[in-house]
C-alpha positions as CSV (number, residue, x, y, z in Angstrom):
1,M,0.0,0.0,0.0
2,S,1.1,3.5,-0.7
3,V,-0.3,7.1,-0.6
4,S,-0.6,9.2,-3.7
5,G,-1.8,12.7,-2.8
6,D,-4.8,12.1,-0.5
7,H,-5.6,8.7,-2.0
8,V,-4.5,5.4,-0.5
9,V,-3.3,3.2,-3.4
10,E,-3.5,-0.5,-3.1
11,P,-1.9,-2.6,-5.8
12,S,-4.6,-4.1,-8.1
13,A,-4.8,-7.8,-8.7
14,W,-3.4,-7.1,-12.2
15,A,-0.4,-5.3,-10.7
16,I,0.3,-8.1,-8.2
17,E,0.0,-10.7,-11.0
18,R,2.3,-8.6,-13.3
19,F,4.8,-7.2,-10.8
20,G,4.8,-9.5,-7.8
21,Q,6.6,-8.0,-4.8
22,H,7.2,-4.8,-6.7
23,A,3.4,-4.1,-7.1
24,G,3.3,-1.6,-4.3
25,A,6.1,0.5,-5.8
26,V,4.4,0.4,-9.2
27,A,1.0,1.4,-7.6
28,A,2.7,4.4,-5.9
29,A,4.3,5.5,-9.2
30,V,1.2,5.3,-11.4
31,P,-1.6,7.9,-11.1
32,V,-4.7,6.5,-9.5
33,Q,-7.0,7.2,-12.6
34,L,-4.6,5.4,-14.9
35,A,-4.2,2.4,-12.5
36,K,-8.0,2.1,-12.3
37,A,-8.4,2.2,-16.1
38,H,-5.7,-0.4,-16.6
39,S,-7.3,-2.6,-14.0
40,K,-10.7,-2.3,-15.6
41,A,-9.2,-3.1,-19.1
42,H,-7.5,-6.1,-17.6
43,A,-10.8,-7.3,-16.1
44,A,-12.7,-6.8,-19.4
45,H,-9.9,-8.5,-21.3
46,L,-10.2,-11.6,-19.0
47,A,-14.0,-11.6,-19.1
48,A,-14.0,-11.6,-22.9
49,G,-11.6,-14.6,-23.1
50,L,-8.9,-12.5,-24.9
51,K,-6.0,-13.1,-22.5
52,K,-4.4,-15.8,-24.6
53,R,-4.8,-14.2,-28.0
54,A,-2.2,-12.6,-30.3
55,C,-1.8,-8.9,-30.5
56,Q,-4.4,-7.3,-32.7
57,I,-1.9,-4.8,-34.0
58,C,1.3,-6.7,-34.7
59,G,0.2,-10.3,-34.5
60,V,2.8,-11.4,-31.9
61,T,1.7,-13.9,-29.2
62,V,3.7,-13.4,-26.0
63,I,4.5,-16.8,-24.5
64,L,5.4,-16.8,-20.8
65,T,6.0,-19.8,-18.4
66,G,2.2,-19.9,-17.7
67,G,1.3,-19.8,-21.4
68,A,0.2,-17.1,-23.8
69,D,-0.3,-13.7,-22.4
70,S,-1.6,-10.3,-23.7
71,E,-2.9,-7.1,-22.3
72,G,-6.2,-5.3,-22.5
73,A,-6.1,-1.7,-23.7
74,H,-9.1,0.6,-23.8
75,I,-9.7,2.1,-27.3
76,Q,-11.5,5.2,-25.9
77,A,-10.0,6.0,-22.5
78,L,-12.1,5.8,-19.4
79,G,-12.8,8.8,-17.2
80,S,-12.9,12.5,-17.9
81,P,-12.4,14.0,-20.5
82,H,-12.7,10.9,-22.7
83,N,-15.5,9.0,-21.0
84,G,-15.1,5.8,-22.8
85,P,-17.4,2.8,-21.9
86,D,-16.1,0.0,-19.7
87,T,-17.1,-2.7,-22.2
88,T,-15.3,-5.5,-24.0
89,D,-16.0,-3.8,-27.4
90,N,-13.9,-0.9,-26.1
91,V,-10.9,-3.1,-25.3
92,L,-8.1,-4.3,-27.7
93,C,-5.9,-7.4,-27.1
94,L,-2.3,-6.1,-27.4
95,C,1.2,-7.1,-26.7
96,P,3.0,-4.9,-24.1
97,T,4.9,-3.0,-26.8
98,C,1.9,-2.1,-28.9
99,H,-0.1,-1.3,-25.7
100,V,2.4,1.3,-24.7
101,M,2.6,2.7,-28.2
102,F,-1.2,2.8,-28.5
103,D,-1.7,4.5,-25.2
104,G,1.1,7.0,-26.0
105,G,-0.4,7.9,-29.4
106,A,2.4,6.4,-31.6
107,I,-0.2,3.9,-32.9
108,V,-3.6,5.2,-33.9
109,L,-6.6,3.4,-35.5
110,T,-8.6,5.1,-38.2
111,D,-12.4,4.6,-38.6
112,D,-11.9,1.7,-41.0
113,L,-9.5,0.0,-38.5
114,T,-6.4,0.9,-40.5
115,I,-3.3,1.0,-38.2
116,M,-1.3,4.2,-38.3
117,R,2.1,3.8,-36.8
118,N,3.9,7.2,-36.3
119,G,1.7,8.7,-39.1
120,T,2.3,5.9,-41.6
121,E,-0.2,3.2,-42.6
122,S,1.0,-0.2,-41.4
123,G,-1.9,-2.6,-42.0
124,T,-5.3,-3.3,-40.6
125,L,-6.4,-4.3,-37.1
126,R,-6.7,-8.0,-36.7
127,T,-10.3,-8.9,-35.6
128,H,-12.0,-12.0,-34.2
129,P,-15.6,-13.0,-34.8
130,Q,-16.2,-13.3,-31.1
131,H,-14.8,-9.9,-30.2
132,T,-16.6,-6.9,-31.8
133,I,-14.9,-3.5,-31.9
134,N,-17.0,-0.4,-31.1
135,L,-16.3,1.8,-34.1
136,A,-17.8,4.8,-32.2
137,C,-15.0,4.3,-29.6
138,V,-12.4,4.2,-32.4
139,A,-13.7,7.4,-33.9
140,K,-13.5,9.2,-30.5
141,S,-10.0,7.9,-29.7
142,S,-8.2,9.4,-32.7
């Protein structure tokens, strides 16, 4: 547990799973709003059965000792000012590298799911019939 401003920050289940004994330090370093958004994306990602899928941007499947692993990333960010919905159709299945690049704006999706990497077209988002993408969220994210 740590304190961030006037908020007590407990490491999320996602942080504990991901960072083990260092989860407390990570929780202290990450703003509360961002930590909550990532925790919700992780929960939606698990609920949708996406955890063991390949990255929808680059196609890489990350293999760890426990098997395949990926991360959930909100297409339209949660909370003010973005106010994206906390739904599985607002979550992408990404590898850690593409997740950081997507959250940082180096990777952007267009309305037709074209992947723009640093302003250059680099393919189309990989989709799955059991995981719909909310195109309204895509439009509001770019």
